[in-house]
C-alpha positions as CSV (number, residue, x, y, z in Angstrom):
1,M,181.8,160.6,128.0
2,S,183.9,161.8,130.5
3,L,185.3,164.8,132.5
4,I,188.9,165.0,131.8
5,D,191.3,167.8,133.1
6,T,194.3,169.3,131.2
7,Y,196.4,166.7,133.0
8,G,194.5,163.9,131.5
9,R,192.7,163.2,135.1
10,V,189.3,161.5,135.0
11,H,186.9,163.4,137.3
12,R,184.2,161.2,139.0
13,D,183.3,163.3,142.0
14,L,181.5,167.1,142.1
15,R,181.5,169.2,145.2
16,V,178.5,171.5,145.3
17,S,178.0,174.3,147.6
18,L,174.3,174.8,148.2
19,T,174.8,178.2,150.7
20,D,177.3,180.1,152.2
21,R,175.1,180.0,155.3
22,C,176.4,178.3,158.6
23,S,175.2,178.3,162.0
24,L,178.6,177.1,163.6
25,R,180.6,180.7,163.6
26,C,183.9,179.1,163.1
27,T,186.8,181.0,161.0
28,Y,185.9,179.3,158.0
29,C,182.4,180.5,157.2
30,M,182.5,183.8,159.2
31,P,186.1,184.9,158.9
32,F,187.4,187.8,160.9
33,N,186.3,190.6,157.9
34,F,182.7,188.7,157.5
35,D,180.1,191.4,156.1
36,K,177.1,189.6,155.4
37,W,175.5,186.3,153.8
38,L,174.9,186.2,150.0
39,P,171.2,187.4,149.4
40,S,168.9,184.3,148.7
41,E,167.9,185.4,145.4
42,T,171.7,185.0,144.1
43,L,171.7,181.1,144.9
44,L,171.2,178.4,142.6
45,T,167.4,177.2,143.0
46,A,166.7,173.3,143.5
47,T,165.8,172.8,140.0
48,E,169.2,175.0,138.9
49,L,171.2,172.8,141.1
50,V,169.9,169.5,139.9
51,K,170.3,170.2,136.0
52,V,174.0,171.2,137.0
53,I,174.3,168.1,138.5
54,E,172.4,166.0,135.8
55,I,174.9,167.2,133.3
56,A,177.8,166.1,135.5
57,V,176.4,162.7,135.8
58,S,176.0,162.4,132.0
59,Q,179.8,163.5,131.8
60,G,180.6,160.5,133.8
61,V,180.3,161.6,137.8
62,T,179.3,159.0,140.0
63,E,179.8,160.8,143.6
64,V,178.0,164.2,144.7
65,R,179.2,166.1,147.8
66,L,177.0,168.7,149.0
67,T,178.8,171.5,151.0
68,G,178.4,174.9,152.1
69,G,178.2,176.6,154.8
70,E,176.0,174.3,156.3
71,P,174.0,172.5,153.7
72,L,171.3,171.5,155.9
73,L,170.2,175.0,156.4
74,R,168.7,174.8,152.8
75,P,164.7,174.8,153.4
76,D,164.8,172.8,150.2
77,I,167.7,170.1,151.2
78,V,165.3,167.1,151.2
79,E,163.7,167.9,147.8
80,I,167.4,168.9,146.2
81,V,168.9,165.1,147.8
82,S,165.9,163.4,146.7
83,R,166.1,164.6,143.1
84,I,169.6,163.8,143.0
85,N,169.3,160.6,144.3
86,A,167.0,159.4,141.4
87,L,169.5,160.5,138.6
């Protein structure tokens, strides 16, 4: 099975934002009106993230891009990458 949008395009890649946190302080992550980061408990857990990606892979996704903010600021980044790699 494949992920097909309303224009008939097959999607084989998935972009997943792991966090809104970033240490670079550029205007993309911290615009002029920036107030505060999302509370940690609102982010998906490693297990939840892997489950979403697992479902996408079962639908034909072959490439996963981990983005953010800065994904390397997630304390469980090694676990997430290892589990995705095992899919």
